[in-house]
N, C-alpha and C positions, 0 to 999 in steps of 0.2 A: 503494500500500499504506499509506503513511504517513497519507492522509486517512481511510482505513477504520480505522486504528488509533486515531486521534485521536477519531472519532466514537464508537467502542466504549468509550473510556476516559471520554467525556463522559456516555454513557448510563450506564455503570457508576456514576459519581459521583452523577448524578440520582436513580437507583434507590436508592443507598445513603442520600443524603440523605432521601429520602421514608420509607425504613424506620426510620432513626434517629428522625427527627422524629415519626413516628407512635408509636414506642416511647416516647419522652419524653412526649408528650401523654397516652397511655394510662396511663403510670406516675403522673403528677401527677393524672389523674382519680381513679385508685384511692386515692391517698394523701388526696386532698380529700374523697371519699365516705367513707372510714374516720375521718377526723377528724370529719366531720359526724355520724356514728353513735356513734363511741365517746367523744369529748370533750365532756362536758356536753350531751348531745343535747336536753335540756329547757330549756336556758338558753343561746340563741344569743350573747347579748352576752358572757357569761362565756367561752364556747366561743372566740369571735373574740379576745378579749383574751388568753386563755391562749396561742392559736396565735401571735398577734403577738409576745408576749414570749418565747415559745420559739423563734420564728423569729429574732428579734434576738439571743437568746443563741447560736444555732447559728452565725448569721453572724459574730457577734463572735469566738467561739471559733475558727472556721476561719480568720478573718482573721489572727488572732494566730498560729495555727500556720503558715500560709502565710508570714507575715512572719518567723517565726523560722527557717524553711526557707530562705530567700533569703540 
């Protein structure tokens, strides 16, 4: 009985990991596509630079917030 339960638990973890992984990839694909269409669509260099700086700003802010919470 223990072997069956362990196999079922492992199967559940694999299915969950695949679903979560797929969800994350599809979410970022959507964000990436929206950024391409909405953020300076006629000027890719400016679009990429703005994306980099906004990303750095978000990462810096969240790092600061996480640091404050600890």
